[in-house]
C-alpha positions as CSV (number, residue, x, y, z in Angstrom):
1,X,-7.4,-18.7,7.7
2,X,-5.5,-20.7,10.3
3,X,-5.6,-23.8,8.2
4,X,-4.5,-21.8,5.2
5,X,-1.5,-20.3,7.1
6,X,-0.4,-23.8,8.1
7,X,-0.4,-24.9,4.4
8,X,-0.5,-21.7,2.3
9,X,-0.6,-21.5,-1.5
10,X,0.0,-18.5,-3.7
11,X,-2.9,-16.0,-4.0
12,X,-2.5,-14.9,-7.6
13,X,-5.3,-12.4,-7.6
14,X,-3.7,-10.6,-4.7
15,X,-0.4,-10.6,-6.5
16,X,-2.0,-9.3,-9.7
17,X,-3.7,-6.4,-7.8
18,X,-0.4,-5.6,-6.0
19,X,1.3,-5.6,-9.4
20,X,-1.3,-3.1,-10.8
21,X,-1.1,-0.9,-7.7
22,X,2.7,-0.9,-7.8
23,X,2.8,-0.1,-11.5
24,X,0.3,2.6,-11.1
25,X,2.1,4.1,-8.1
26,X,5.4,4.0,-9.9
27,X,4.0,5.6,-13.0
28,X,2.2,8.4,-11.2
29,X,5.3,9.1,-9.0
30,X,7.5,9.2,-12.1
31,X,5.2,11.4,-14.1
32,X,3.6,13.7,-11.5
33,X,6.2,14.3,-8.8
34,X,8.4,17.2,-9.6
35,X,10.7,17.0,-6.5
36,X,13.6,14.9,-7.7
37,X,14.6,13.2,-4.5
38,X,10.9,12.4,-3.8
39,X,10.4,10.9,-7.2
40,X,13.5,8.7,-7.0
41,X,12.6,7.6,-3.5
42,X,9.0,6.9,-4.3
43,X,9.7,4.9,-7.4
44,X,12.2,2.8,-5.5
45,X,9.7,2.2,-2.7
46,X,7.0,1.1,-5.2
47,X,9.4,-1.4,-6.7
48,X,10.3,-2.8,-3.3
49,X,6.7,-2.9,-2.2
50,X,5.8,-5.0,-5.3
51,X,8.3,-7.6,-4.2
52,X,7.7,-7.6,-0.5
53,X,3.9,-7.3,-0.6
54,X,3.7,-10.1,-3.1
55,X,5.8,-12.3,-0.8
56,X,3.8,-11.4,2.3
57,X,0.2,-10.7,1.3
58,X,0.2,-12.8,-1.8
59,X,1.8,-15.7,0.1
60,X,4.4,-16.1,-2.6
61,X,7.0,-16.6,0.1
62,X,5.4,-15.8,3.5
63,X,7.9,-15.0,6.3
64,X,8.3,-12.5,9.1
65,X,11.1,-10.7,7.1
66,X,8.8,-10.2,4.1
67,X,6.0,-9.0,6.4
68,X,8.2,-6.5,8.2
69,X,9.7,-5.2,4.9
70,X,6.1,-4.9,3.4
71,X,5.0,-2.9,6.4
72,X,8.1,-0.7,6.2
73,X,7.7,0.0,2.5
74,X,4.0,0.8,2.8
75,X,4.5,3.0,5.8
76,X,7.4,4.8,4.0
77,X,5.2,5.5,1.0
78,X,2.5,7.0,3.2
79,X,5.0,9.1,5.1
80,X,6.6,10.3,1.9
81,X,3.2,11.3,0.5
82,X,2.6,13.2,3.7
83,X,5.9,15.0,3.5
84,X,5.5,16.0,-0.2
85,X,1.8,17.1,0.1
86,X,1.8,18.2,3.7
87,X,1.1,21.9,3.0
88,X,-1.5,21.4,0.3
89,X,-3.7,18.6,1.8
90,X,-7.0,19.5,3.2
91,X,-8.3,18.0,6.5
92,X,-10.4,15.3,4.7
93,X,-7.3,13.9,3.0
94,X,-5.8,13.3,6.5
95,X,-9.0,11.9,7.9
96,X,-9.5,9.6,5.0
97,X,-6.0,8.2,5.3
98,X,-6.2,7.8,9.1
99,X,-9.6,6.1,8.9
100,X,-8.5,3.7,6.2
101,X,-5.2,2.9,8.0
102,X,-7.0,2.3,11.3
103,X,-9.6,0.1,9.6
104,X,-6.9,-1.9,7.9
105,X,-4.9,-2.4,11.0
106,X,-7.9,-3.3,13.2
107,X,-9.2,-5.9,10.7
108,X,-5.8,-7.4,10.1
109,X,-4.9,-7.6,13.8
110,X,-8.3,-8.6,15.2
111,X,-10.1,-10.5,12.5
112,X,-7.5,-11.9,10.0
113,X,-7.3,-15.3,11.8
114,X,-11.1,-15.8,11.6
115,X,-11.4,-14.8,7.9
116,X,-11.8,-17.4,5.2
117,X,-9.4,-17.2,2.3
118,X,-12.0,-15.6,0.1
119,X,-12.7,-12.9,2.7
120,X,-9.0,-12.3,3.1
121,X,-8.4,-12.0,-0.7
122,X,-11.5,-9.7,-1.0
123,X,-10.4,-7.5,1.9
124,X,-6.8,-7.1,0.6
125,X,-8.0,-6.4,-2.9
126,X,-10.4,-3.7,-1.7
127,X,-7.7,-2.2,0.3
128,X,-5.4,-2.0,-2.7
129,X,-8.2,-0.5,-4.8
130,X,-8.5,2.2,-2.2
131,X,-4.7,2.8,-2.3
132,X,-4.9,3.1,-6.1
133,X,-7.7,5.6,-5.8
134,X,-5.6,7.7,-3.4
135,X,-2.6,7.4,-5.7
136,X,-4.7,8.9,-8.4
137,X,-6.5,11.6,-6.4
138,X,-3.7,13.1,-4.3
139,X,-1.1,13.8,-7.0
140,X,-3.6,14.7,-9.7
141,X,-5.7,17.1,-7.5
142,X,-3.0,18.7,-5.2
143,X,0.1,20.6,-6.0
144,X,3.3,19.6,-4.2
145,X,4.2,21.6,-1.2
146,X,7.0,19.8,0.5
147,X,8.0,20.3,4.1
148,X,11.6,20.8,3.0
C-alpha cells in the first residue's frame, strides 16, 4: 500500500460502492425519516459523504482535508442515527455498531499500510456493504424516538 500511496490511481470500484451507499442512505433518509430537521441534515450529510469519501477512500483526490471531512461526515451520520433512534435501539444495535467501528478503526490504523491494493479495496467495499445493511435495517425495523 505504501507504493500505491506514493503514486495513487483512482479506485473506481470503491467510488462505485460509495455512490451506491450514499444514494441508498440518501433515499432511505428521505423516505423513512419523519423528523424534518433530521431528514434535511441526513440527506445533506450523505451528499457530502459521497464527495469526500470518493476523494479520500477512492483516491479521486487524496488529501488530508478530504480525509478529515470524510471522517467528520461519516461520524456525523452515525451520531445522527444514534440521536434519532436512541430510545428505540436494542443493545445489539449498539454492540454491532461499536464492534464494526472498532474493527474498522483498528484495521485502518494498524494494518492499512501493510495491505495490498486489492485487500484495501475489498476491505473498504465490505465495510460499505455493512453500512448499507445497517442503513436498511435500522430505519426499516425501528421507529424513530429522538432524544429531542
